[in-house]
N, CA, C and O of each residue as an XYZ file, in Angstrom:
932
protein
N      97.824     52.620    -92.531
C      98.590     53.841    -92.859
C      98.280     54.946    -91.853
O      97.114     55.255    -91.607
N      99.300     55.529    -91.284
C      99.105     56.582    -90.306
C      98.616     57.858    -90.982
O      98.952     58.130    -92.134
N      97.811     58.645    -90.244
C      97.350     59.927    -90.766
C      98.492     60.925    -90.751
O      99.470     60.763    -90.021
N      98.353     61.960    -91.571
C      99.379     63.004    -91.631
C      99.546     63.677    -90.276
O     100.663     64.015    -89.886
N      98.445     63.874    -89.555
C      98.525     64.545    -88.253
C      99.322     63.703    -87.256
O     100.092     64.239    -86.459
N      99.136     62.390    -87.304
C      99.892     61.496    -86.414
C     101.375     61.513    -86.756
O     102.227     61.562    -85.869
N     101.673     61.473    -88.053
C     103.076     61.524    -88.482
C     103.707     62.855    -88.078
O     104.840     62.893    -87.598
N     102.967     63.942    -88.276
C     103.482     65.267    -87.924
C     103.779     65.351    -86.437
O     104.818     65.882    -86.046
N     102.897     64.842    -85.613
C     103.103     64.924    -84.169
C     104.209     63.988    -83.699
O     104.895     64.280    -82.719
N     104.384     62.879    -84.383
C     105.526     62.007    -84.078
C     106.830     62.730    -84.378
O     107.773     62.689    -83.587
N     106.873     63.394    -85.531
C     108.061     64.180    -85.889
C     108.296     65.297    -84.880
O     109.434     65.549    -84.486
N     107.217     65.975    -84.457
C     107.341     67.045    -83.481
C     107.886     66.550    -82.158
O     108.705     67.221    -81.529
N     107.433     65.369    -81.728
C     107.922     64.803    -80.467
C     109.401     64.448    -80.564
O     110.177     64.742    -79.655
N     109.787     63.815    -81.666
C     111.202     63.495    -81.877
C     112.044     64.768    -81.881
O     113.110     64.829    -81.269
N     111.543     65.782    -82.583
C     112.271     67.051    -82.682
C     112.438     67.691    -81.303
O     113.512     68.194    -80.975
N     111.376     67.671    -80.498
C     111.439     68.251    -79.165
C     112.477     67.538    -78.305
O     113.247     68.186    -77.595
N     112.502     66.216    -78.364
C     113.481     65.452    -77.591
C     114.901     65.797    -78.029
O     115.791     65.948    -77.193
N     115.112     65.922    -79.341
C     116.443     66.255    -79.864
C     116.867     67.654    -79.425
O     118.024     67.866    -79.059
N     115.939     68.609    -79.459
C     116.250     69.980    -79.037
C     116.622     70.018    -77.558
O     117.608     70.652    -77.185
N     115.849     69.351    -76.722
C     116.134     69.335    -75.284
C     117.469     68.649    -74.991
O     118.239     69.103    -74.145
N     117.729     67.558    -75.696
C     119.010     66.866    -75.530
C     120.159     67.766    -75.974
O     121.201     67.815    -75.320
N     119.970     68.480    -77.088
C     121.008     69.391    -77.564
C     121.308     70.497    -76.568
O     122.470     70.846    -76.357
N     120.271     71.051    -75.955
C     120.472     72.093    -74.943
C     121.269     71.544    -73.759
O     122.162     72.207    -73.233
N     120.930     70.326    -73.355
C     121.618     69.705    -72.214
C     123.081     69.397    -72.552
O     123.986     69.740    -71.792
N     123.300     68.747    -73.697
C     124.650     68.262    -74.023
C     125.576     69.335    -74.589
O     126.770     69.347    -74.291
N     125.032     70.227    -75.397
C     125.870     71.210    -76.091
C     125.932     72.551    -75.377
O     126.795     73.374    -75.684
N     125.024     72.786    -74.422
C     125.015     74.049    -73.687
C     125.253     73.847    -72.194
O     126.229     74.347    -71.636
N     124.350     73.108    -71.559
C     124.396     73.011    -70.098
C     125.659     72.308    -69.585
O     126.354     72.835    -68.716
N     125.952     71.124    -70.120
C     127.107     70.375    -69.618
C     128.415     71.137    -69.828
O     129.176     71.285    -68.872
N     128.717     71.632    -71.048
C     129.969     72.383    -71.210
C     130.042     73.638    -70.338
O     131.092     73.931    -69.766
N     128.937     74.381    -70.231
C     128.968     75.621    -69.441
C     129.147     75.333    -67.958
O     129.659     76.172    -67.217
N     128.725     74.145    -67.522
C     128.853     73.776    -66.116
C     130.244     73.255    -65.785
O     130.760     73.514    -64.698
N     130.856     72.521    -66.712
C     132.099     71.804    -66.394
C     133.364     72.431    -66.979
O     134.434     72.333    -66.380
N     133.254     73.061    -68.119
C     134.461     73.495    -68.825
C     134.756     74.961    -68.556
O     133.905     75.831    -68.744
N     135.979     75.214    -68.115
C     136.465     76.576    -67.918
C     137.456     76.861    -69.046
O     138.563     76.324    -69.024
N     137.099     77.678    -70.021
C     137.968     77.893    -71.188
C     139.376     78.304    -70.797
O     139.573     79.249    -70.033
N     140.362     77.576    -71.334
C     141.760     77.902    -71.104
C     142.311     77.485    -69.760
O     143.496     77.691    -69.498
N     141.501     76.911    -68.906
C     141.952     76.513    -67.567
C     141.751     75.006    -67.415
O     140.688     74.548    -66.998
N     142.794     74.242    -67.763
C     142.695     72.782    -67.724
C     142.529     72.272    -66.301
O     141.782     71.323    -66.063
N     143.224     72.899    -65.351
C     143.159     72.441    -63.965
C     141.740     72.540    -63.414
O     141.240     71.593    -62.807
N     141.089     73.689    -63.626
C     139.721     73.869    -63.140
C     138.757     72.953    -63.887
O     137.810     72.427    -63.303
N     139.004     72.767    -65.181
C     138.139     71.895    -65.971
C     138.225     70.455    -65.480
O     137.202     69.794    -65.298
N     139.442     69.972    -65.268
C     139.627     68.603    -64.774
C     138.988     68.440    -63.399
O     138.360     67.418    -63.120
N     139.146     69.446    -62.538
C     138.523     69.388    -61.212
C     137.004     69.296    -61.337
O     136.367     68.504    -60.642
N     136.432     70.098    -62.215
C     134.973     70.079    -62.395
C     134.486     68.727    -62.923
O     133.486     68.186    -62.450
N     135.207     68.194    -63.907
C     134.800     66.909    -64.473
C     134.959     65.788    -63.448
O     134.123     64.889    -63.367
N     136.041     65.849    -62.666
C     136.271     64.821    -61.646
C     135.201     64.864    -60.557
O     134.717     63.824    -60.108
N     134.841     66.070    -60.139
C     133.865     66.200    -59.053
C     132.432     65.989    -59.522
O     131.549     65.684    -58.721
N     132.203     66.154    -60.833
C     130.857     65.956    -61.390
C     130.938     64.988    -62.572
O     130.404     65.233    -63.654
N     131.628     63.885    -62.313
C     131.878     62.933    -63.397
C     130.586     62.346    -63.956
O     130.483     62.104    -65.158
N     129.606     62.117    -63.092
C     128.340     61.565    -63.559
C     127.684     62.488    -64.582
O     127.110     62.020    -65.565
N     127.768     63.796    -64.355
C     127.189     64.752    -65.293
C     127.897     64.660    -66.645
O     127.253     64.693    -67.694
N     129.224     64.544    -66.614
C     129.989     64.429    -67.856
C     129.616     63.142    -68.595
O     129.445     63.142    -69.814
N     129.494     62.047    -67.840
C     129.107     60.773    -68.447
C     127.686     60.851    -69.016
O     127.416     60.328    -70.097
N     126.790     61.501    -68.289
C     125.421     61.679    -68.785
C     125.414     62.468    -70.089
O     124.640     62.180    -71.001
N     126.292     63.469    -70.160
C     126.396     64.251    -71.392
C     126.757     63.383    -72.578
O     126.239     63.576    -73.678
N     127.660     62.414    -72.355
C     128.061     61.504    -73.426
C     126.905     60.593    -73.830
O     126.562     60.489    -75.007
N     126.307     59.931    -72.830
C     125.254     58.953    -73.112
C     124.022     59.617    -73.725
O     123.480     59.142    -74.723
N     123.590     60.720    -73.116
C     122.401     61.412    -73.616
C     122.664     61.978    -75.015
O     121.772     61.994    -75.864
N     123.895     62.441    -75.245
C     124.250     62.937    -76.571
C     124.140     61.850    -77.626
O     123.624     62.097    -78.716
N     124.619     60.650    -77.318
C     124.531     59.541    -78.265
C     123.076     59.152    -78.527
O     122.719     58.781    -79.646
N     122.244     59.239    -77.496
C     120.813     58.985    -77.679
C     120.225     60.029    -78.630
O     119.440     59.703    -79.520
N     120.616     61.286    -78.426
C     120.119     62.361    -79.279
C     120.510     62.175    -80.736
O     119.692     62.395    -81.629
N     121.770     61.766    -80.990
C     122.207     61.540    -82.365
C     121.450     60.372    -82.989
O     121.162     60.385    -84.185
N     121.128     59.363    -82.185
C     120.346     58.234    -82.691
C     118.937     58.681    -83.078
O     118.418     58.292    -84.124
N     118.325     59.503    -82.222
C     116.996     60.021    -82.544
C     117.043     60.867    -83.817
O     116.104     60.856    -84.612
N     118.146     61.601    -84.003
C     118.277     62.446    -85.189
C     118.387     61.612    -86.458
O     118.143     62.105    -87.559
N     118.756     60.348    -86.297
C     118.787     59.446    -87.433
C     117.375     59.137    -87.926
O     117.157     58.930    -89.120
N     116.412     59.108    -86.989
C     115.036     58.746    -87.324
C     114.172     59.954    -87.701
O     113.212     59.814    -88.459
N     114.507     61.133    -87.179
C     113.680     62.312    -87.440
C     113.489     62.585    -88.929
O     112.346     62.740    -89.358
N     114.550     62.653    -89.743
C     114.331     62.962    -91.166
C     113.546     61.873    -91.893
O     112.891     62.147    -92.899
N     113.608     60.637    -91.387
C     112.835     59.563    -92.011
C     111.338     59.765    -91.780
O     110.523     59.508    -92.665
N     110.989     60.230    -90.579
C     109.589     60.530    -90.285
C     109.143     61.738    -91.098
O     108.046     61.743    -91.655
N     109.987     62.757    -91.168
C     109.654     63.942    -91.958
C     109.521     63.593    -93.442
O     108.717     64.188    -94.160
N     110.311     62.633    -93.886
C     110.227     62.203    -95.284
C     108.832     61.668    -95.604
O     108.278     61.956    -96.664
N     108.276     60.897    -94.689
C     106.929     60.358    -94.912
C     105.903     61.472    -95.047
O     104.953     61.372    -95.823
N     106.111     62.540    -94.274
C     105.169     63.653    -94.298
C     105.337     64.529    -95.529
O     104.353     65.002    -96.097
N     106.588     64.748    -95.943
C     106.889     65.762    -96.955
C     107.192     65.205    -98.342
O     107.353     65.975    -99.289
N     107.273     63.892    -98.481
C     107.582     63.296    -99.784
C     106.611     63.727   -100.884
O     107.057     63.976   -102.004
N     105.297     63.827   -100.619
C     104.383     64.235   -101.699
C     104.627     65.656   -102.195
O     104.214     65.990   -103.305
N     105.285     66.500   -101.406
C     105.540     67.882   -101.815
C     106.575     67.904   -102.938
O     106.377     68.542   -103.972
N     107.683     67.196   -102.714
C     108.750     67.115   -103.719
C     109.679     65.979   -103.291
O     110.490     66.139   -102.378
N     109.553     64.843   -103.951
C     110.295     63.660   -103.505
C     111.814     63.817   -103.602
O     112.507     63.405   -102.672
N     112.373     64.395   -104.682
C     113.829     64.571   -104.719
C     114.354     65.437   -103.570
O     115.392     65.129   -102.983
N     113.642     66.513   -103.251
C     114.069     67.359   -102.135
C     113.933     66.612   -100.812
O     114.760     66.779    -99.915
N     112.898     65.795   -100.688
C     112.717     65.024    -99.454
C     113.855     64.019    -99.278
O     114.337     63.819    -98.163
N     114.286     63.388   -100.368
C     115.409     62.458   -100.295
C     116.706     63.193    -99.939
O     117.503     62.708    -99.136
N     116.905     64.364   -100.544
C     118.092     65.162   -100.244
C     118.110     65.569    -98.776
O     119.160     65.543    -98.136
N     116.958     65.943    -98.246
C     116.843     66.297    -96.837
C     117.317     65.155    -95.947
O     118.086     65.369    -95.010
N     116.860     63.950    -96.241
C     117.238     62.780    -95.434
C     118.735     62.524    -95.524
O     119.388     62.301    -94.505
N     119.282     62.553    -96.731
C     120.710     62.261    -96.921
C     121.571     63.252    -96.151
O     122.491     62.848    -95.440
N     121.285     64.546    -96.284
C     122.107     65.573    -95.642
C     122.005     65.502    -94.118
O     122.979     65.770    -93.415
N     120.828     65.142    -93.611
C     120.673     65.018    -92.158
C     121.412     63.801    -91.633
O     122.107     63.881    -90.620
N     121.263     62.673    -92.319
C     121.835     61.411    -91.835
C     123.368     61.440    -91.868
O     124.008     60.807    -91.029
N     123.965     62.162    -92.820
C     125.426     62.228    -92.922
C     126.060     62.737    -91.626
O     127.159     62.316    -91.265
N     125.371     63.639    -90.928
C     125.945     64.222    -89.710
C     126.042     63.224    -88.560
O     126.838     63.418    -87.642
N     125.244     62.158    -88.598
C     125.168     61.251    -87.446
C     126.474     60.491    -87.218
O     126.976     60.517    -86.095
N     127.060     59.809    -88.220
C     128.339     59.134    -87.963
C     129.451     60.101    -87.572
O     130.327     59.749    -86.783
N     129.425     61.320    -88.117
C     130.423     62.317    -87.713
C     130.297     62.595    -86.217
O     131.299     62.655    -85.505
N     129.073     62.762    -85.749
C     128.844     63.070    -84.334
C     129.205     61.897    -83.435
O     129.743     62.087    -82.344
N     128.907     60.675    -83.896
C     129.257     59.491    -83.104
C     130.771     59.368    -82.950
O     131.266     59.165    -81.841
N     131.501     59.489    -84.042
C     132.964     59.385    -83.988
C     133.535     60.518    -83.142
O     134.480     60.311    -82.381
N     132.969     61.706    -83.272
C     133.455     62.854    -82.518
C     133.340     62.647    -81.011
O     134.144     63.185    -80.250
N     132.348     61.874    -80.575
C     132.166     61.638    -79.146
C     133.335     60.883    -78.528
O     133.488     60.879    -77.307
N     134.163     60.245    -79.352
C     135.360     59.573    -78.844
C     136.289     60.555    -78.140
O     137.031     60.163    -77.240
N     136.259     61.821    -78.537
C     137.090     62.821    -77.871
C     136.680     63.007    -76.411
O     137.535     63.199    -75.547
N     135.383     62.951    -76.134
C     134.924     63.055    -74.754
C     135.268     61.810    -73.957
O     135.575     61.897    -72.768
N     135.221     60.643    -74.609
C     135.656     59.416    -73.936
C     137.144     59.503    -73.595
O     137.574     59.010    -72.552
N     137.934     60.133    -74.480
C     139.362     60.302    -74.216
C     139.583     61.196    -73.001
O     140.446     60.914    -72.169
N     138.808     62.272    -72.898
C     138.889     63.152    -71.728
C     138.566     62.365    -70.461
O     139.244     62.502    -69.443
N     137.536     61.551    -70.534
C     137.127     60.753    -69.381
C     138.236     59.786    -68.977
O     138.464     59.569    -67.787
N     138.921     59.209    -69.946
C     140.028     58.295    -69.645
C     141.152     59.011    -68.903
O     141.736     58.463    -67.969
N     141.448     60.229    -69.320
C     142.512     60.987    -68.661
C     142.112     61.371    -67.246
O     142.916     61.262    -66.319
N     140.881     61.817    -67.076
C     140.404     62.241    -65.760
C     140.361     61.070    -64.793
O     140.654     61.242    -63.610
N     140.001     59.883    -65.271
C     139.949     58.697    -64.409
C     141.332     58.228    -63.993
O     141.474     57.506    -63.006
N     142.371     58.640    -64.752
C     143.750     58.382    -64.363
C     144.171     56.932    -64.303
O     144.647     56.494    -63.256
N     144.020     56.148    -65.388
C     144.508     54.769    -65.387
C     146.027     54.721    -65.249
O     146.706     55.717    -65.497
N     146.563     53.560    -64.851
C     147.987     53.430    -64.522
C     148.912     53.819    -65.671
O     149.978     54.390    -65.441
N     148.511     53.514    -66.909
C     149.427     53.784    -68.020
C     149.652     55.277    -68.240
O     150.599     55.658    -68.928
N     148.799     56.130    -67.667
C     148.991     57.573    -67.821
C     150.039     58.134    -66.858
O     150.362     59.321    -66.915
N     150.570     57.279    -65.971
C     151.612     57.740    -65.048
C     152.890     58.114    -65.782
O     153.767     58.768    -65.216
N     152.996     57.701    -67.040
C     154.157     58.075    -67.845
C     154.155     59.560    -68.189
O     155.180     60.102    -68.601
N     153.015     60.218    -68.024
C     152.894     61.646    -68.331
C     152.851     62.446    -67.047
O     152.291     61.998    -66.047
N     153.448     63.640    -67.072
C     153.356     64.493    -65.890
C     152.033     65.250    -65.903
O     151.291     65.196    -66.884
N     151.740     65.954    -64.817
C     150.444     66.608    -64.662
C     150.187     67.649    -65.753
O     149.070     67.766    -66.257
N     151.216     68.395    -66.108
C     151.066     69.411    -67.141
C     150.712     68.805    -68.487
O     149.894     69.350    -69.228
N     151.332     67.674    -68.799
C     151.032     67.008    -70.066
C     149.593     66.490    -70.097
O     148.920     66.580    -71.124
N     149.130     65.953    -68.982
C     147.763     65.444    -68.911
C     146.753     66.582    -69.057
O     145.737     66.442    -69.738
N     147.046     67.704    -68.410
C     146.149     68.854    -68.526
C     146.088     69.348    -69.971
O     145.022     69.709    -70.470
N     147.241     69.360    -70.631
C     147.277     69.785    -72.032
C     146.469     68.840    -72.909
O     145.797     69.276    -73.844
N     146.533     67.553    -72.612
C     145.767     66.576    -73.391
C     144.265     66.774    -73.208
O     143.500     66.627    -74.160
N     143.840     67.107    -71.990
C     142.417     67.367    -71.748
C     141.939     68.518    -72.621
O     140.909     68.408    -73.286
N     142.680     69.622    -72.622
C     142.298     70.760    -73.459
C     142.325     70.387    -74.936
O     141.477     70.833    -75.709
N     143.303     69.567    -75.327
C     143.412     69.156    -76.728
C     142.166     68.380    -77.160
O     141.580     68.676    -78.201
N     141.765     67.395    -76.367
C     140.608     66.579    -76.756
C     139.305     67.373    -76.698
O     138.403     67.146    -77.505
N     139.202     68.293    -75.757
C     138.010     69.142    -75.713
C     137.958     70.050    -76.936
O     136.883     70.292    -77.485
N     139.117     70.554    -77.364
C     139.171     71.357    -78.589
C     138.798     70.510    -79.812
O     138.079     70.966    -80.701
N     139.300     69.273    -79.840
C     138.971     68.386    -80.959
C     137.478     68.082    -81.010
O     136.891     67.977    -82.087
N     136.875     67.941    -79.835
C     135.430     67.716    -79.777
C     134.679     68.906    -80.364
O     133.730     68.734    -81.129
N     135.111     70.119    -80.002
C     134.488     71.324    -80.567
C     134.665     71.379    -82.080
O     133.745     71.757    -82.806
N     135.851     71.000    -82.551
C     136.103     71.019    -83.989
C     135.244     69.975    -84.708
O     134.768     70.208    -85.819
N     135.053     68.820    -84.058
C     134.181     67.807    -84.639
C     132.750     68.298    -84.764
O     132.086     68.043    -85.769
N     132.276     69.001    -83.746
C     130.933     69.591    -83.812
C     130.854     70.624    -84.922
O     129.815     70.778    -85.564
N     131.950     71.327    -85.144
C     131.976     72.335    -86.201
C     131.813     71.677    -87.574
O     131.125     72.210    -88.444
N     132.449     70.519    -87.762
C     132.294     69.796    -89.028
C     130.856     69.295    -89.176
O     130.261     69.402    -90.249
N     130.306     68.749    -88.090
C     128.912     68.275    -88.131
C     127.957     69.432    -88.413
O     126.899     69.242    -89.012
N     128.344     70.639    -87.974
C     127.495     71.815    -88.158
C     127.232     72.095    -89.633
O     126.196     72.662    -89.982
N     128.166     71.699    -90.505
C     127.951     71.876    -91.948
C     126.657     71.186    -92.361
O     125.837     71.757    -93.080
N     126.487     69.955    -91.898
C     125.313     69.173    -92.294
C     124.090     69.506    -91.444
O     122.958     69.345    -91.901
N     124.312     69.979    -90.187
C     123.190     70.492    -89.399
C     122.552     71.673    -90.129
O     121.354     71.928    -90.005
N     123.381     72.386    -90.894
C     122.855     73.496    -91.678
C     122.293     73.063    -93.015
O     121.191     73.467    -93.385
N     123.045     72.238    -93.751
C     122.657     71.900    -95.121
C     121.293     71.224    -95.207
O     120.533     71.480    -96.141
N     120.976     70.361    -94.238
C     119.703     69.645    -94.349
C     118.507     70.577    -94.173
O     117.397     70.266    -94.605
N     118.750     71.742    -93.523
C     117.659     72.674    -93.274
C     117.160     73.340    -94.560
O     116.018     73.794    -94.624
N     118.022     73.398    -95.586
C     117.558     74.064    -96.814
C     116.475     73.256    -97.527
O     115.398     73.793    -97.786
N     116.722     71.979    -97.855
C     115.614     71.227    -98.468
C     114.425     71.066    -97.527
O     113.278     71.051    -97.975
N     114.687     70.946    -96.232
C     113.599     70.858    -95.260
C     112.767     72.133    -95.289
O     111.539     72.073    -95.343
N     113.429     73.286    -95.253
C     112.731     74.570    -95.286
C     111.974     74.765    -96.588
O     110.860     75.288    -96.589
N     112.575     74.346    -97.700
C     111.914     74.458    -99.005
C     110.626     73.636    -99.024
O     109.595     74.090    -99.522
N     110.697     72.422    -98.478
C     109.522     71.551    -98.438
C     108.430     72.137    -97.555
O     107.246     72.075    -97.889
N     108.840     72.710    -96.417
C     107.863     73.360    -95.527
C     107.218     74.536    -96.248
O     106.001     74.713    -96.187
N     108.031     75.339    -96.931
C     107.529     76.520    -97.635
C     106.542     76.136    -98.736
O     105.530     76.809    -98.929
N     106.834     75.073    -99.445
C     106.014     74.662   -100.592
C     104.849     73.762   -100.213
O     103.974     73.505   -101.040
N     104.825     73.281    -98.977
C     103.871     72.238    -98.602
C     102.409     72.670    -98.714
O     101.567     71.904    -99.182
N     102.110     73.891    -98.286
C     100.723     74.328    -98.252
C     100.000     73.932    -96.981
O      98.890     74.402    -96.730
N     100.610     73.074    -96.174
C      99.979     72.666    -94.912
C     100.845     72.975    -93.697
O     100.495     72.614    -92.573
N     101.982     73.647    -93.924
C     102.848     74.132    -92.847
C     103.142     75.607    -93.124
O     103.139     76.022    -94.283
N     103.396     76.407    -92.087
C     103.578     77.856    -92.276
C     104.787     78.200    -93.147
O     105.887     77.695    -92.923
N     104.574     79.052    -94.129
C     105.653     79.442    -95.027
C     106.786     80.161    -94.292
O     107.954     79.993    -94.643
N     106.450     80.962    -93.270
C     107.496     81.729    -92.587
C     108.472     80.806    -91.865
O     109.645     81.146    -91.706
N     107.997     79.638    -91.425
C     108.906     78.676    -90.797
C     109.850     78.080    -91.841
O     111.018     77.823    -91.550
N     109.348     77.862    -93.049
C     110.207     77.397    -94.125
C     111.299     78.402    -94.445
O     112.444     78.024    -94.690
N     110.945     79.688    -94.443
C     111.932     80.746    -94.708
C     112.991     80.766    -93.608
O     114.182     80.891    -93.894
N     112.560     80.644    -92.349
C     113.509     80.629    -91.237
C     114.464     79.439    -91.333
O     115.658     79.573    -91.066
N     113.942     78.294    -91.710
C     114.786     77.105    -91.826
C     115.818     77.272    -92.935
O     116.980     76.911    -92.750
N     115.416     77.811    -94.080
C     116.372     78.035    -95.164
C     117.406     79.083    -94.772
O     118.586     78.950    -95.095
N     116.957     80.127    -94.074
C     117.903     81.129    -93.564
C     118.837     80.503    -92.537
O     120.006     80.876    -92.441
N     118.312     79.541    -91.765
C     119.138     78.843    -90.787
C     120.258     78.069    -91.445
O     121.359     77.987    -90.901
N     119.990     77.497    -92.619
C     121.044     76.814    -93.375
C     122.184     77.777    -93.684
O     123.353     77.469    -93.448
N     121.836     78.933    -94.208
C     122.844     79.942    -94.553
C     123.599     80.388    -93.301
O     124.818     80.550    -93.330
N     122.861     80.587    -92.194
C     123.486     81.014    -90.957
C     124.485     80.012    -90.423
O     125.566     80.390    -89.972
N     124.133     78.734    -90.471
C     125.055     77.683    -90.015
C     126.321     77.663    -90.858
O     127.420     77.529    -90.320
N     126.179     77.792    -92.164
C     127.347     77.753    -93.038
C     128.245     78.969    -92.827
O     129.470     78.850    -92.849
N     127.634     80.145    -92.622
C     128.428     81.338    -92.319
C     129.139     81.160    -90.981
O     130.296     81.552    -90.830
N     128.444     80.570    -90.015
C     129.048     80.332    -88.703
C     130.244     79.391    -88.820
O     131.275     79.614    -88.186
N     130.108     78.344    -89.627
C     131.221     77.424    -89.852
C     132.418     78.158    -90.448
O     133.551     77.999    -89.993
N     132.150     78.959    -91.469
C     133.240     79.705    -92.107
C     133.864     80.707    -91.149
O     135.079     80.907    -91.158
N     133.031     81.342    -90.319
C     133.552     82.291    -89.340
C     134.500     81.630    -88.361
O     135.582     82.148    -88.089
N     134.092     80.475    -87.825
C     134.959     79.750    -86.896
C     136.241     79.270    -87.575
O     137.311     79.263    -86.967
N     136.123     78.872    -88.833
C     137.251     78.273    -89.535
C     138.248     79.306    -90.059
O     139.447     79.035    -90.120
N     137.759     80.486    -90.436
C     138.601     81.443    -91.145
C     138.956     82.690    -90.343
O     139.921     83.383    -90.664
N     138.179     82.978    -89.300
C     138.350     84.256    -88.608
C     138.858     84.064    -87.182
O     138.126     83.548    -86.337
N     140.103     84.470    -86.897
C     140.606     84.396    -85.517
C     139.763     85.286    -84.596
O     139.391     86.399    -84.967
N     139.470     84.790    -83.407
C     138.699     85.566    -82.452
C     137.218     85.610    -82.727
O     136.493     86.394    -82.115
N     136.752     84.766    -83.652
C     135.337     84.757    -84.011
C     134.463     84.422    -82.803
O     133.410     85.031    -82.611
N     134.893     83.459    -81.993
C     134.116     83.070    -80.810
C     133.890     84.244    -79.874
O     132.786     84.445    -79.366
N     134.949     85.021    -79.650
C     134.866     86.137    -78.710
C     134.018     87.291    -79.238
O     133.590     88.145    -78.462
N     133.772     87.327    -80.544
C     133.040     88.452    -81.125
C     131.551     88.425    -80.799
O     130.885     89.459    -80.841
N     131.023     87.234    -80.472
C     129.599     87.108    -80.174
C     128.717     87.026    -81.407
O     127.491     86.982    -81.299
N     129.349     87.004    -82.597
C     128.570     86.956    -83.840
C     127.867     85.610    -83.989
O     126.779     85.526    -84.559
N     128.494     84.567    -83.475
C     127.992     83.211    -83.687
C     126.539     83.057    -83.266
O     125.746     82.431    -83.969
N     126.189     83.630    -82.114
C     124.815     83.458    -81.614
C     123.776     84.063    -82.557
O     122.642     83.590    -82.627
N     124.174     85.119    -83.284
C     123.245     85.737    -84.232
C     123.158     84.928    -85.532
O     122.109     84.886    -86.175
N     124.270     84.289    -85.911
C     124.283     83.497    -87.135
C     123.369     82.281    -87.029
O     122.701     81.910    -87.995
N     123.345     81.664    -85.848
C     122.542     80.450    -85.695
C     121.133     80.741    -85.164
O     120.342     79.820    -84.959
N     120.824     82.025    -84.942
C     119.500     82.381    -84.423
C     118.362     81.979    -85.359
O     117.373     81.423    -84.883
N     118.454     82.236    -86.686
C     117.340     81.816    -87.554
C     117.082     80.311    -87.497
O     115.933     79.871    -87.515
N     118.166     79.521    -87.428
C     118.003     78.069    -87.333
C     117.299     77.698    -86.040
O     116.401     76.857    -86.034
N     117.708     78.329    -84.940
C     117.081     78.044    -83.657
C     115.600     78.380    -83.657
O     114.774     77.594    -83.194
N     115.270     79.556    -84.181
C     113.863     79.965    -84.232
C     113.057     79.059    -85.159
O     111.934     78.667    -84.841
N     113.647     78.734    -86.311
C     112.948     77.885    -87.271
C     112.730     76.481    -86.750
O     111.648     75.916    -86.909
N     113.754     75.915    -86.128
C     113.640     74.532    -85.653
C     112.706     74.427    -84.452
O     111.895     73.504    -84.375
N     112.814     75.359    -83.523
C     111.892     75.346    -82.382
C     110.465     75.599    -82.862
O     109.515     74.972    -82.393
N     110.336     76.526    -83.801
C     109.007     76.854    -84.333
C     108.360     75.673    -85.026
O     107.197     75.366    -84.761
N     109.098     74.993    -85.923
C     108.507     73.866    -86.653
C     108.257     72.698    -85.718
O     107.292     71.955    -85.891
N     109.128     72.533    -84.722
C     108.930     71.482    -83.721
C     107.605     71.672    -82.993
O     106.806     70.741    -82.891
N     107.377     72.874    -82.492
C     106.150     73.138    -81.738
C     104.921     73.071    -82.636
O     103.865     72.596    -82.217
N     105.058     73.553    -83.884
C     103.918     73.501    -84.800
C     103.525     72.046    -85.086
O     102.349     71.688    -85.027
N     104.517     71.222    -85.393
C     104.240     69.815    -85.676
C     103.638     69.111    -84.466
O     102.734     68.286    -84.598
N     104.148     69.446    -83.297
C     103.713     68.765    -82.078
C     102.314     69.201    -81.653
O     101.503     68.373    -81.238
N     102.034     70.483    -81.756
C     100.773     71.023    -81.222
C      99.683     71.090    -82.296
O      98.549     70.669    -82.067
N     100.034     71.618    -83.459
C      99.040     71.827    -84.517
C      98.977     70.636    -85.464
O      97.899     70.207    -85.875
N     100.141     70.113    -85.799
C     100.195     69.034    -86.787
C     100.200     69.606    -88.175
O     101.159     70.274    -88.561
N      99.153     69.365    -88.943
C      99.001     69.968    -90.267
C      97.719     70.777    -90.259
O      96.723     70.376    -89.657
N      97.750     71.927    -90.935
C      96.651     72.876    -90.771
C      95.485     72.650    -91.718
O      94.473     73.347    -91.639
N      95.621     71.684    -92.610
C      94.456     71.303    -93.409
C      94.536     69.825    -93.737
O      95.538     69.171    -93.446
N      93.516     69.316    -94.321
C      93.438     67.891    -94.598
C      94.535     67.503    -95.592
O      94.701     68.113    -96.648
N      95.275     66.461    -95.204
C      96.387     66.042    -96.056
C      96.625     64.563    -95.818
O      96.589     64.100    -94.678
N      96.865     63.833    -96.872
C      97.112     62.403    -96.745
C      98.589     62.119    -96.980
O      99.131     62.415    -98.045
N      99.233     61.539    -95.969
C     100.664     61.234    -96.086
C     100.883     60.103    -97.090
O     100.021     59.252    -97.314
N     102.049     60.134    -97.669
C     102.385     59.075    -98.605
C     102.526     57.754    -97.878
O     102.912     57.698    -96.710
N     102.208     56.703    -98.590
C     102.331     55.366    -98.012
C     103.800     55.026    -97.881
O     104.588     55.274    -98.794
N     104.175     54.446    -96.723
C     105.581     54.093    -96.505
C     105.995     52.948    -97.425
O     107.145     52.511    -97.387
């Protein structure tokens, strides 16, 4: 049976990899390749840096796979705190994974258009450019749906951290606040025209970012702050 400190550091390592992958796939790649509202420039960027776009797809799928295992490791650590909440945490986290996998098909569709196979000759250049923007928009919308569960799983996770006695309570509060922030962000994108341009989104997801980075580093560096025996798998 692994010690609680080993389990905690395994979870921290998985979390760190997922965070770094998320920064690369959800921030760096889109900001480098996609020019909002300009299909021609976007297609040019993807064509000239196709390897980067492909890496974004592959690395993203790796990240979603790792996210499948993270809540299972956390479950081993946090099950003794409250088993029903630990099970709920796993369920809500795992639900987002198939959504994210299916959503990645939109990026594969963009890649198909940019590569220009023969059957696309039936469409003129304007139609192809419109399709690129359409699939990129669909990809963003798919991430928005996944964001519901990226938020929901943080509430039972934060509650378990808060109640654990061996992890900092303030990180649990940040994680629970992050759940609320993600859900408000989803509603803002879904219900409010011009929400993206308002800049509110970055503030809504800030508690989640601080909480997740904080718990990741705590698990990785500190582990658990007092003697604790993890539940047997």
